[in-house]
N, CA, C and O atoms as a Maestro MAE file, in Angstrom:
{
 s_m_m2io_version
 :::
 2.0.0
}

f_m_ct {
 s_m_title
 :::
 protein
 m_atom[256] {
  # First column is atom index #
  i_m_mmod_type
  r_m_x_coord
  r_m_y_coord
  r_m_z_coord
  i_m_residue_number
  s_m_chain_name
  s_m_pdb_residue_name
  s_m_pdb_atom_name
  i_m_atomic_number
  :::
  1 25 95.648 20.276 34.975 1 A "MET " " N  " 7
  2 3 94.112 20.660 35.133 1 A "MET " " CA " 6
  3 2 93.983 22.369 35.300 1 A "MET " " C  " 6
  4 15 94.539 23.034 36.175 1 A "MET " " O  " 8
  5 25 93.229 22.803 34.378 2 A "PRO " " N  " 7
  6 3 93.084 24.132 34.378 2 A "PRO " " CA " 6
  7 2 92.617 24.628 35.731 2 A "PRO " " C  " 6
  8 15 91.973 23.847 36.432 2 A "PRO " " O  " 8
  9 25 92.916 26.019 36.226 3 A "PRO " " N  " 7
  10 3 92.964 27.162 36.975 3 A "PRO " " CA " 6
  11 2 90.769 26.654 37.085 3 A "PRO " " C  " 6
  12 15 90.057 26.256 36.162 3 A "PRO " " O  " 8
  13 25 90.466 26.861 38.239 4 A "LEU " " N  " 7
  14 3 89.068 27.072 38.562 4 A "LEU " " CA " 6
  15 2 88.546 28.650 38.421 4 A "LEU " " C  " 6
  16 15 88.989 29.416 39.277 4 A "LEU " " O  " 8
  17 25 88.204 28.861 38.040 5 A "LYS " " N  " 7
  18 3 87.717 30.000 37.667 5 A "LYS " " CA " 6
  19 2 86.986 30.727 38.941 5 A "LYS " " C  " 6
  20 15 86.200 30.145 39.688 5 A "LYS " " O  " 8
  21 25 87.241 31.620 39.018 6 A "PRO " " N  " 7
  22 3 86.319 32.822 40.524 6 A "PRO " " CA " 6
  23 2 85.143 32.702 40.831 6 A "PRO " " C  " 6
  24 15 84.606 32.683 39.723 6 A "PRO " " O  " 8
  25 25 84.041 32.568 41.860 7 A "VAL " " N  " 7
  26 3 82.664 31.912 42.033 7 A "VAL " " CA " 6
  27 2 82.067 33.390 42.079 7 A "VAL " " C  " 6
  28 15 82.636 34.102 42.906 7 A "VAL " " O  " 8
  29 25 80.913 34.070 41.275 8 A "THR " " N  " 7
  30 3 80.429 34.917 41.824 8 A "THR " " CA " 6
  31 2 79.298 35.173 42.647 8 A "THR " " C  " 6
  32 15 78.113 35.167 42.313 8 A "THR " " O  " 8
  33 25 79.901 35.443 43.986 9 A "PRO " " N  " 7
  34 3 78.640 34.961 44.983 9 A "PRO " " CA " 6
  35 2 76.859 35.262 44.072 9 A "PRO " " C  " 6
  36 15 76.614 35.511 42.892 9 A "PRO " " O  " 8
  37 25 76.180 35.133 44.960 10 A "VAL " " N  " 7
  38 3 74.669 35.358 44.227 10 A "VAL " " CA " 6
  39 2 74.327 36.167 45.113 10 A "VAL " " C  " 6
  40 15 74.418 35.917 46.315 10 A "VAL " " O  " 8
  41 25 73.804 37.452 44.539 11 A "PRO " " N  " 7
  42 3 73.117 38.525 45.851 11 A "PRO " " CA " 6
  43 2 71.720 37.980 45.786 11 A "PRO " " C  " 6
  44 15 71.024 37.475 44.906 11 A "PRO " " O  " 8
  45 25 71.548 38.342 47.331 12 A "ASP " " N  " 7
  46 3 70.446 38.278 48.167 12 A "ASP " " CA " 6
  47 2 69.912 38.993 48.341 12 A "ASP " " C  " 6
  48 15 70.125 39.365 49.495 12 A "ASP " " O  " 8
  49 25 68.979 39.746 47.723 13 A "ILE " " N  " 7
  50 3 68.669 41.706 47.706 13 A "ILE " " CA " 6
  51 2 67.655 41.536 49.342 13 A "ILE " " C  " 6
  52 15 67.842 42.338 50.257 13 A "ILE " " O  " 8
  53 25 66.859 40.646 49.432 14 A "ASP " " N  " 7
  54 3 65.996 40.723 51.209 14 A "ASP " " CA " 6
  55 2 67.201 40.426 52.059 14 A "ASP " " C  " 6
  56 15 67.287 41.137 53.060 14 A "ASP " " O  " 8
  57 25 68.171 39.514 51.880 15 A "ALA " " N  " 7
  58 3 69.226 39.917 52.935 15 A "ALA " " CA " 6
  59 2 70.034 40.905 53.335 15 A "ALA " " C  " 6
  60 15 70.167 41.517 54.395 15 A "ALA " " O  " 8
  61 25 70.749 40.960 51.876 16 A "PHE " " N  " 7
  62 3 71.275 42.594 51.502 16 A "PHE " " CA " 6
  63 2 70.830 43.902 52.142 16 A "PHE " " C  " 6
  64 15 71.575 44.783 52.570 16 A "PHE " " O  " 8
  65 25 69.035 43.887 52.141 17 A "GLU " " N  " 7
  66 3 68.532 44.716 52.382 17 A "GLU " " CA " 6
  67 2 68.376 44.948 54.184 17 A "GLU " " C  " 6
  68 15 68.666 45.862 54.957 17 A "GLU " " O  " 8
  69 25 67.891 43.877 54.292 18 A "GLU " " N  " 7
  70 3 67.790 43.720 55.783 18 A "GLU " " CA " 6
  71 2 69.035 43.620 56.962 18 A "GLU " " C  " 6
  72 15 68.934 43.788 58.177 18 A "GLU " " O  " 8
  73 25 70.251 43.282 56.144 19 A "ARG " " N  " 7
  74 3 71.241 43.318 57.233 19 A "ARG " " CA " 6
  75 2 72.032 45.220 56.738 19 A "ARG " " C  " 6
  76 15 72.898 45.758 57.427 19 A "ARG " " O  " 8
  77 25 71.526 45.750 55.664 20 A "ALA " " N  " 7
  78 3 71.837 46.681 55.650 20 A "ALA " " CA " 6
  79 2 71.191 47.833 56.663 20 A "ALA " " C  " 6
  80 15 71.798 48.702 57.289 20 A "ALA " " O  " 8
  81 25 69.806 47.565 56.622 21 A "ALA " " N  " 7
  82 3 68.967 48.255 57.530 21 A "ALA " " CA " 6
  83 2 69.297 48.026 59.223 21 A "ALA " " C  " 6
  84 15 69.177 48.920 60.062 21 A "ALA " " O  " 8
  85 25 69.626 46.975 59.436 22 A "ILE " " N  " 7
  86 3 70.108 46.870 60.676 22 A "ILE " " CA " 6
  87 2 71.047 47.357 61.383 22 A "ILE " " C  " 6
  88 15 70.902 47.814 62.516 22 A "ILE " " O  " 8
  89 25 72.566 47.261 60.463 23 A "ILE " " N  " 7
  90 3 73.542 47.981 60.547 23 A "ILE " " CA " 6
  91 2 73.789 49.052 60.809 23 A "ILE " " C  " 6
  92 15 74.670 49.467 61.562 23 A "ILE " " O  " 8
  93 25 72.596 49.939 59.868 24 A "GLN " " N  " 7
  94 3 72.255 51.616 59.497 24 A "GLN " " CA " 6
  95 2 71.844 52.091 61.103 24 A "GLN " " C  " 6
  96 15 72.239 53.066 61.742 24 A "GLN " " O  " 8
  97 25 70.831 50.932 61.511 25 A "HIS " " N  " 7
  98 3 69.824 51.439 62.947 25 A "HIS " " CA " 6
  99 2 70.967 51.186 64.240 25 A "HIS " " C  " 6
  100 15 71.620 51.934 64.967 25 A "HIS " " O  " 8
  101 25 70.849 50.011 64.119 26 A "ASP " " N  " 7
  102 3 71.251 49.440 65.009 26 A "ASP " " CA " 6
  103 2 72.725 49.886 65.566 26 A "ASP " " C  " 6
  104 15 73.046 50.157 66.723 26 A "ASP " " O  " 8
  105 25 73.540 49.876 64.343 27 A "GLY " " N  " 7
  106 3 75.167 50.170 64.173 27 A "GLY " " CA " 6
  107 2 75.510 51.650 64.403 27 A "GLY " " C  " 6
  108 15 76.539 51.981 64.993 27 A "GLY " " O  " 8
  109 25 74.239 52.903 63.713 28 A "GLY " " N  " 7
  110 3 74.711 53.856 63.773 28 A "GLY " " CA " 6
  111 2 74.945 54.205 62.814 28 A "GLY " " C  " 6
  112 15 74.667 55.403 62.765 28 A "GLY " " O  " 8
  113 25 75.436 53.761 61.664 29 A "HIS " " N  " 7
  114 3 76.110 53.831 60.575 29 A "HIS " " CA " 6
  115 2 75.503 54.509 59.572 29 A "HIS " " C  " 6
  116 15 74.276 54.497 59.474 29 A "HIS " " O  " 8
  117 25 76.340 55.225 58.652 30 A "SER " " N  " 7
  118 3 75.344 55.735 57.354 30 A "SER " " CA " 6
  119 2 75.103 54.800 56.512 30 A "SER " " C  " 6
  120 15 75.903 53.898 56.262 30 A "SER " " O  " 8
  121 25 73.825 54.940 55.926 31 A "ARG " " N  " 7
  122 3 73.247 53.887 54.774 31 A "ARG " " CA " 6
  123 2 74.306 53.195 53.709 31 A "ARG " " C  " 6
  124 15 74.254 51.990 53.463 31 A "ARG " " O  " 8
  125 25 75.150 53.972 53.178 32 A "SER " " N  " 7
  126 3 76.780 53.735 52.433 32 A "SER " " CA " 6
  127 2 77.179 52.674 53.355 32 A "SER " " C  " 6
  128 15 77.076 51.448 53.321 32 A "SER " " O  " 8
  129 25 77.670 53.516 54.193 33 A "LYS " " N  " 7
  130 3 78.278 52.351 55.286 33 A "LYS " " CA " 6
  131 2 78.162 51.344 55.589 33 A "LYS " " C  " 6
  132 15 79.034 50.535 55.905 33 A "LYS " " O  " 8
  133 25 76.661 51.186 55.527 34 A "ALA " " N  " 7
  134 3 75.681 49.527 55.963 34 A "ALA " " CA " 6
  135 2 75.438 49.029 54.871 34 A "ALA " " C  " 6
  136 15 75.032 47.868 54.841 34 A "ALA " " O  " 8
  137 25 75.623 49.788 53.632 35 A "GLU " " N  " 7
  138 3 75.492 48.491 52.292 35 A "GLU " " CA " 6
  139 2 76.460 48.195 51.541 35 A "GLU " " C  " 6
  140 15 76.494 47.590 50.470 35 A "GLU " " O  " 8
  141 25 77.791 48.977 52.596 36 A "GLU " " N  " 7
  142 3 79.328 48.084 52.506 36 A "GLU " " CA " 6
  143 2 79.789 47.107 52.812 36 A "GLU " " C  " 6
  144 15 80.558 46.353 52.215 36 A "GLU " " O  " 8
  145 25 78.913 47.022 54.688 37 A "MET " " N  " 7
  146 3 79.332 45.775 55.265 37 A "MET " " CA " 6
  147 2 78.273 44.539 54.853 37 A "MET " " C  " 6
  148 15 78.467 43.339 55.050 37 A "MET " " O  " 8
  149 25 77.182 45.116 54.272 38 A "ALA " " N  " 7
  150 3 75.852 44.364 53.575 38 A "ALA " " CA " 6
  151 2 76.668 43.091 52.650 38 A "ALA " " C  " 6
  152 15 76.706 41.864 52.741 38 A "ALA " " O  " 8
  153 25 77.214 44.008 51.825 39 A "ALA " " N  " 7
  154 3 78.001 43.533 50.468 39 A "ALA " " CA " 6
  155 2 78.554 42.467 50.891 39 A "ALA " " C  " 6
  156 15 78.249 41.305 50.623 39 A "ALA " " O  " 8
  157 25 79.910 43.112 51.997 40 A "LYS " " N  " 7
  158 3 80.855 42.401 52.296 40 A "LYS " " CA " 6
  159 2 80.370 41.070 52.955 40 A "LYS " " C  " 6
  160 15 81.029 40.064 52.691 40 A "LYS " " O  " 8
  161 25 79.502 40.975 53.621 41 A "ALA " " N  " 7
  162 3 79.180 39.830 54.400 41 A "ALA " " CA " 6
  163 2 78.405 38.869 53.264 41 A "ALA " " C  " 6
  164 15 78.416 37.697 53.640 41 A "ALA " " O  " 8
  165 25 77.919 39.005 52.326 42 A "GLN " " N  " 7
  166 3 77.378 38.216 50.930 42 A "GLN " " CA " 6
  167 2 78.720 37.782 50.472 42 A "GLN " " C  " 6
  168 15 78.721 36.782 49.754 42 A "GLN " " O  " 8
  169 25 79.969 38.382 50.765 43 A "GLY " " N  " 7
  170 3 80.734 37.944 49.928 43 A "GLY " " CA " 6
  171 2 81.570 38.746 48.689 43 A "GLY " " C  " 6
  172 15 82.676 38.600 48.168 43 A "GLY " " O  " 8
  173 25 80.389 39.705 48.500 44 A "PHE " " N  " 7
  174 3 81.185 41.000 47.952 44 A "PHE " " CA " 6
  175 2 82.240 41.490 47.760 44 A "PHE " " C  " 6
  176 15 82.785 41.440 48.863 44 A "PHE " " O  " 8
  177 25 83.210 42.148 46.766 45 A "ARG " " N  " 7
  178 3 84.207 43.260 47.581 45 A "ARG " " CA " 6
  179 2 83.446 44.453 47.896 45 A "ARG " " C  " 6
  180 15 83.970 44.977 48.879 45 A "ARG " " O  " 8
  181 25 82.262 45.233 47.424 46 A "ASP " " N  " 7
  182 3 82.042 46.385 48.303 46 A "ASP " " CA " 6
  183 2 80.264 46.025 47.876 46 A "ASP " " C  " 6
  184 15 79.711 44.958 47.610 46 A "ASP " " O  " 8
  185 25 79.598 47.819 47.984 47 A "ALA " " N  " 7
  186 3 78.385 47.314 47.735 47 A "ALA " " CA " 6
  187 2 77.872 47.830 46.042 47 A "ALA " " C  " 6
  188 15 76.710 47.812 45.638 47 A "ALA " " O  " 8
  189 25 78.961 48.222 45.332 48 A "ASP " " N  " 7
  190 3 79.542 48.534 43.951 48 A "ASP " " CA " 6
  191 2 79.425 47.602 43.400 48 A "ASP " " C  " 6
  192 15 78.639 47.764 42.466 48 A "ASP " " O  " 8
  193 25 80.035 46.032 43.504 49 A "HIS " " N  " 7
  194 3 80.485 44.964 43.275 49 A "HIS " " CA " 6
  195 2 79.068 44.351 43.552 49 A "HIS " " C  " 6
  196 15 78.708 43.735 42.549 49 A "HIS " " O  " 8
  197 25 78.194 44.304 44.493 50 A "TYR " " N  " 7
  198 3 77.529 44.110 45.193 50 A "TYR " " CA " 6
  199 2 75.894 44.620 43.626 50 A "TYR " " C  " 6
  200 15 75.329 43.719 43.006 50 A "TYR " " O  " 8
  201 25 75.714 45.432 43.509 51 A "TRP " " N  " 7
  202 3 74.670 46.381 42.695 51 A "TRP " " CA " 6
  203 2 74.945 46.309 41.088 51 A "TRP " " C  " 6
  204 15 74.197 46.687 40.186 51 A "TRP " " O  " 8
  205 25 76.207 45.729 40.996 52 A "GLN " " N  " 7
  206 3 76.562 45.357 38.855 52 A "GLN " " CA " 6
  207 2 76.186 43.928 39.153 52 A "GLN " " C  " 6
  208 15 75.268 43.472 38.472 52 A "GLN " " O  " 8
  209 25 76.766 43.107 40.099 53 A "VAL " " N  " 7
  210 3 76.384 41.661 39.551 53 A "VAL " " CA " 6
  211 2 74.799 41.610 40.102 53 A "VAL " " C  " 6
  212 15 74.279 40.495 40.086 53 A "VAL " " O  " 8
  213 25 74.174 42.488 40.480 54 A "LEU " " N  " 7
  214 3 72.594 42.174 40.423 54 A "LEU " " CA " 6
  215 2 71.769 42.831 39.557 54 A "LEU " " C  " 6
  216 15 70.631 42.530 39.196 54 A "LEU " " O  " 8
  217 25 72.554 43.887 39.220 55 A "ALA " " N  " 7
  218 3 72.312 44.340 37.774 55 A "ALA " " CA " 6
  219 2 72.833 43.446 36.559 55 A "ALA " " C  " 6
  220 15 72.115 43.270 35.575 55 A "ALA " " O  " 8
  221 25 73.538 43.136 36.616 56 A "ASP " " N  " 7
  222 3 73.831 42.005 35.678 56 A "ASP " " CA " 6
  223 2 73.100 40.774 35.466 56 A "ASP " " C  " 6
  224 15 72.864 40.132 34.443 56 A "ASP " " O  " 8
  225 25 72.793 40.600 36.709 57 A "TYR " " N  " 7
  226 3 71.943 39.680 36.424 57 A "TYR " " CA " 6
  227 2 70.497 39.799 36.662 57 A "TYR " " C  " 6
  228 15 69.975 38.735 36.992 57 A "TYR " " O  " 8
  229 25 69.654 40.891 36.574 58 A "VAL " " N  " 7
  230 3 68.440 41.418 36.029 58 A "VAL " " CA " 6
  231 2 68.669 41.003 34.778 58 A "VAL " " C  " 6
  232 15 67.982 40.048 34.418 58 A "VAL " " O  " 8
  233 25 69.628 41.553 33.815 59 A "VAL " " N  " 7
  234 3 69.962 42.204 32.639 59 A "VAL " " CA " 6
  235 2 69.787 40.539 31.830 59 A "VAL " " C  " 6
  236 15 68.797 40.246 31.160 59 A "VAL " " O  " 8
  237 25 70.860 39.676 32.052 60 A "SER " " N  " 7
  238 3 70.740 38.490 31.542 60 A "SER " " CA " 6
  239 2 70.481 37.179 31.913 60 A "SER " " C  " 6
  240 15 70.926 36.223 31.279 60 A "SER " " O  " 8
  241 25 69.649 37.055 33.101 61 A "LYS " " N  " 7
  242 3 69.137 36.370 33.684 61 A "LYS " " CA " 6
  243 2 70.213 35.081 34.383 61 A "LYS " " C  " 6
  244 15 69.652 34.188 35.018 61 A "LYS " " O  " 8
  245 25 71.695 35.043 34.236 62 A "ARG " " N  " 7
  246 3 72.269 34.829 35.303 62 A "ARG " " CA " 6
  247 2 73.389 35.023 35.129 62 A "ARG " " C  " 6
  248 15 74.001 35.605 34.233 62 A "ARG " " O  " 8
  249 25 73.760 34.391 36.243 63 A "LEU " " N  " 7
  250 3 75.703 35.113 36.484 63 A "LEU " " CA " 6
  251 2 76.628 34.815 36.161 63 A "LEU " " C  " 6
  252 15 77.203 33.728 36.213 63 A "LEU " " O  " 8
  253 25 76.992 36.090 35.642 64 A "VAL " " N  " 7
  254 3 78.325 36.188 34.756 64 A "VAL " " CA " 6
  255 2 79.843 35.672 35.640 64 A "VAL " " C  " 6
  256 15 80.932 35.702 35.067 64 A "VAL " " O  " 8
  :::
 }
 m_bond[255] {
  # First column is bond index #
  i_m_from
  i_m_to
  i_m_order
  :::
  1 1 2 1
  2 2 3 1
  3 3 4 2
  4 3 5 1
  5 5 6 1
  6 6 7 1
  7 7 8 2
  8 7 9 1
  9 9 10 1
  10 10 11 1
  11 11 12 2
  12 11 13 1
  13 13 14 1
  14 14 15 1
  15 15 16 2
  16 15 17 1
  17 17 18 1
  18 18 19 1
  19 19 20 2
  20 19 21 1
  21 21 22 1
  22 22 23 1
  23 23 24 2
  24 23 25 1
  25 25 26 1
  26 26 27 1
  27 27 28 2
  28 27 29 1
  29 29 30 1
  30 30 31 1
  31 31 32 2
  32 31 33 1
  33 33 34 1
  34 34 35 1
  35 35 36 2
  36 35 37 1
  37 37 38 1
  38 38 39 1
  39 39 40 2
  40 39 41 1
  41 41 42 1
  42 42 43 1
  43 43 44 2
  44 43 45 1
  45 45 46 1
  46 46 47 1
  47 47 48 2
  48 47 49 1
  49 49 50 1
  50 50 51 1
  51 51 52 2
  52 51 53 1
  53 53 54 1
  54 54 55 1
  55 55 56 2
  56 55 57 1
  57 57 58 1
  58 58 59 1
  59 59 60 2
  60 59 61 1
  61 61 62 1
  62 62 63 1
  63 63 64 2
  64 63 65 1
  65 65 66 1
  66 66 67 1
  67 67 68 2
  68 67 69 1
  69 69 70 1
  70 70 71 1
  71 71 72 2
  72 71 73 1
  73 73 74 1
  74 74 75 1
  75 75 76 2
  76 75 77 1
  77 77 78 1
  78 78 79 1
  79 79 80 2
  80 79 81 1
  81 81 82 1
  82 82 83 1
  83 83 84 2
  84 83 85 1
  85 85 86 1
  86 86 87 1
  87 87 88 2
  88 87 89 1
  89 89 90 1
  90 90 91 1
  91 91 92 2
  92 91 93 1
  93 93 94 1
  94 94 95 1
  95 95 96 2
  96 95 97 1
  97 97 98 1
  98 98 99 1
  99 99 100 2
  100 99 101 1
  101 101 102 1
  102 102 103 1
  103 103 104 2
  104 103 105 1
  105 105 106 1
  106 106 107 1
  107 107 108 2
  108 107 109 1
  109 109 110 1
  110 110 111 1
  111 111 112 2
  112 111 113 1
  113 113 114 1
  114 114 115 1
  115 115 116 2
  116 115 117 1
  117 117 118 1
  118 118 119 1
  119 119 120 2
  120 119 121 1
  121 121 122 1
  122 122 123 1
  123 123 124 2
  124 123 125 1
  125 125 126 1
  126 126 127 1
  127 127 128 2
  128 127 129 1
  129 129 130 1
  130 130 131 1
  131 131 132 2
  132 131 133 1
  133 133 134 1
  134 134 135 1
  135 135 136 2
  136 135 137 1
  137 137 138 1
  138 138 139 1
  139 139 140 2
  140 139 141 1
  141 141 142 1
  142 142 143 1
  143 143 144 2
  144 143 145 1
  145 145 146 1
  146 146 147 1
  147 147 148 2
  148 147 149 1
  149 149 150 1
  150 150 151 1
  151 151 152 2
  152 151 153 1
  153 153 154 1
  154 154 155 1
  155 155 156 2
  156 155 157 1
  157 157 158 1
  158 158 159 1
  159 159 160 2
  160 159 161 1
  161 161 162 1
  162 162 163 1
  163 163 164 2
  164 163 165 1
  165 165 166 1
  166 166 167 1
  167 167 168 2
  168 167 169 1
  169 169 170 1
  170 170 171 1
  171 171 172 2
  172 171 173 1
  173 173 174 1
  174 174 175 1
  175 175 176 2
  176 175 177 1
  177 177 178 1
  178 178 179 1
  179 179 180 2
  180 179 181 1
  181 181 182 1
  182 182 183 1
  183 183 184 2
  184 183 185 1
  185 185 186 1
  186 186 187 1
  187 187 188 2
  188 187 189 1
  189 189 190 1
  190 190 191 1
  191 191 192 2
  192 191 193 1
  193 193 194 1
  194 194 195 1
  195 195 196 2
  196 195 197 1
  197 197 198 1
  198 198 199 1
  199 199 200 2
  200 199 201 1
  201 201 202 1
  202 202 203 1
  203 203 204 2
  204 203 205 1
  205 205 206 1
  206 206 207 1
  207 207 208 2
  208 207 209 1
  209 209 210 1
  210 210 211 1
  211 211 212 2
  212 211 213 1
  213 213 214 1
  214 214 215 1
  215 215 216 2
  216 215 217 1
  217 217 218 1
  218 218 219 1
  219 219 220 2
  220 219 221 1
  221 221 222 1
  222 222 223 1
  223 223 224 2
  224 223 225 1
  225 225 226 1
  226 226 227 1
  227 227 228 2
  228 227 229 1
  229 229 230 1
  230 230 231 1
  231 231 232 2
  232 231 233 1
  233 233 234 1
  234 234 235 1
  235 235 236 2
  236 235 237 1
  237 237 238 1
  238 238 239 1
  239 239 240 2
  240 239 241 1
  241 241 242 1
  242 242 243 1
  243 243 244 2
  244 243 245 1
  245 245 246 1
  246 246 247 1
  247 247 248 2
  248 247 249 1
  249 249 250 1
  250 250 251 1
  251 251 252 2
  252 251 253 1
  253 253 254 1
  254 254 255 1
  255 255 256 2
  :::
 }
}
């Protein structure tokens, strides 16, 4: 049986923005730190990974 391909998390921009705002406001973190934490909460490696998957999805209309 071939190994399973890793699953890419589905970006949820509403949840990401809300969680980042809460982390920033309530936690006193910078916006960049809040985005890192929000991205990891959705299963992404970091905020850059989140934004790249979202951008790829917008362009291709599918998760790669």
